[in-house]
C-alpha positions in Angstrom: 0.0 0.0 0.0 1.3 3.5 -0.9 1.0 6.1 1.8 0.2 9.7 0.9 -0.2 12.7 3.0 -3.9 12.5 2.8 -4.0 8.8 3.8 -1.8 9.5 6.7 -4.0 12.3 7.8 -7.0 10.0 7.6 -5.3 7.3 9.5 -4.2 9.7 12.2 -7.7 11.0 12.7 -9.2 7.6 12.7 -6.7 5.7 14.9 -5.3 8.5 16.9 -1.8 9.8 17.1 -0.6 7.3 19.7 -1.3 4.3 17.5 0.3 6.0 14.5 3.4 6.9 16.5 3.7 3.3 17.7 3.6 2.0 14.2 6.2 4.5 13.1 8.5 3.4 16.0 7.9 -0.3 15.0 8.8 0.5 11.4 12.0 2.3 12.5 13.0 -0.6 14.6 12.4 -3.0 11.8 14.5 -0.9 9.4 17.3 -0.8 11.9 17.3 -4.6 12.4 17.3 -5.1 8.6 20.2 -2.7 8.2 22.2 -4.6 10.8 21.5 -7.9 9.1 22.4 -6.5 5.7 25.7 -5.3 7.1 26.5 -8.7 8.6 25.6 -10.4 5.3 27.8 -8.0 3.3 30.7 -8.5 5.7 30.5 -12.3 5.2 30.1 -12.2 1.5 32.8 -9.8 0.5 33.5 -9.7 -3.2 36.2 -12.1 -4.4 38.1 -9.3 -5.9 38.4 -7.5 -2.6 39.6 -10.7 -0.9 42.2 -11.2 -3.6 43.4 -7.6 -3.1 43.7 -8.2 0.7 45.7 -11.5 0.1 48.0 -9.7 -2.4 48.7 -6.8 0.1 49.4 -9.4 2.8 51.7 -11.3 0.5 53.7 -8.1 -0.2 54.0 -7.3 3.5 55.2 -10.9 4.2 57.8 -10.7 1.4 59.1 -7.4 2.8 59.5 -9.0 6.3 61.1 -12.1 4.8 63.6 -10.0 2.8 64.5 -8.0 5.9 64.8 -11.1 8.0 67.2 -12.6 5.4 69.2 -9.4 5.3 69.6 -9.4 9.0 70.5 -13.1 9.1 73.2 -12.5 6.4 74.6 -9.6 8.3 74.8 -11.7 11.5 76.6 -14.5 9.7 79.1 -12.2 8.0 79.8 -10.1 11.1 82.6 -11.2 13.4 80.3 -11.0 16.4 81.8 -11.5 19.9 84.0 -14.4 20.7 83.3 -16.5 23.8 86.5 -15.2 25.4 85.5 -11.5 24.7 82.0 -12.2 26.1 83.4 -13.7 29.3 85.7 -10.7 29.7 82.8 -8.3 29.2 80.8 -10.2 31.8 83.7 -10.0 34.3 84.1 -6.2 33.7 80.4 -5.7 34.2 80.5 -7.6 37.5 83.4 -5.4 38.6 81.5 -2.3 37.7 78.5 -3.5 39.6 80.7 -4.2 42.7 82.4 -0.8 42.4 79.0 0.9 42.1 77.8 -0.9 45.3 81.0 0.2 47.2 80.4 3.8 46.0 76.7 3.6 47.1 77.8 2.3 50.6 80.3 5.2 50.9 77.7 7.7 49.9 75.3 6.3 52.5 78.0 6.5 55.2 78.8 10.1 54.2 75.2 11.1 54.3 74.8 9.6 57.8 77.9 11.4 59.0 76.6 14.6 57.5 73.2 14.2 59.2 74.9 13.5 62.5 77.1 16.6 62.1 74.1 18.7 61.2 72.2 17.5 64.3 75.2 18.3 66.5 75.4 21.8 65.0 71.7 22.4 65.5 72.0 21.3 69.1 74.9 23.7 69.6 73.0 26.5 68.0 70.0 25.9 70.2 72.1 25.8 73.3 73.9 29.0 72.4 70.7 30.7 71.5 69.2 29.8 74.9 72.3 31.0 76.6 72.2 34.4 74.8 68.6 34.8 75.6 69.3 34.0 79.3 72.2 36.5 79.4 69.9 39.2 78.2 71.0 39.3 74.6 74.3 40.9 75.2 76.5 38.2 73.9 79.5 39.3 75.9 79.7 36.1 77.8 80.1 33.9 74.8 83.5 35.1 73.6 85.0 35.2 77.1 84.4 31.6 78.2 86.4 29.5 75.8 88.1 32.1 73.7 86.7 30.7 70.4 83.0 31.4 70.7 80.7 33.2 68.3 82.1 36.7 69.1 85.8 35.7 69.4 88.5 36.2 66.9 
């Protein structure tokens, strides 16, 4: 049946807008389902020419990889490479470098601990002297006279 504007108007007046809207929604859903099914079918039944093009492109890529692989293999065979003796020497040197690095890290850690201890001692001394200056009234005259090498002494 062919729908015209007049026939839709007649149907909408006879059946009411709710029924017509429901039918429109059902038709939209049906069209959507059919589109999905058509897409699936087209994906499964690609043209033979397209499949041959894909196979040809894949063959070209494989040939490039095979050629590169062969080139690398030839370079490996013709290069001198590293002898077993050289390899052992490299491993020994690497082990020595790792040991030396560990010794240096241990020395650094010890130096950092010593620095922290020294810093704490200096902070304690500064605190003690600050309290003493505050107790003496802020004059500072007593610091240089006690041991001869205080803050104000020369």
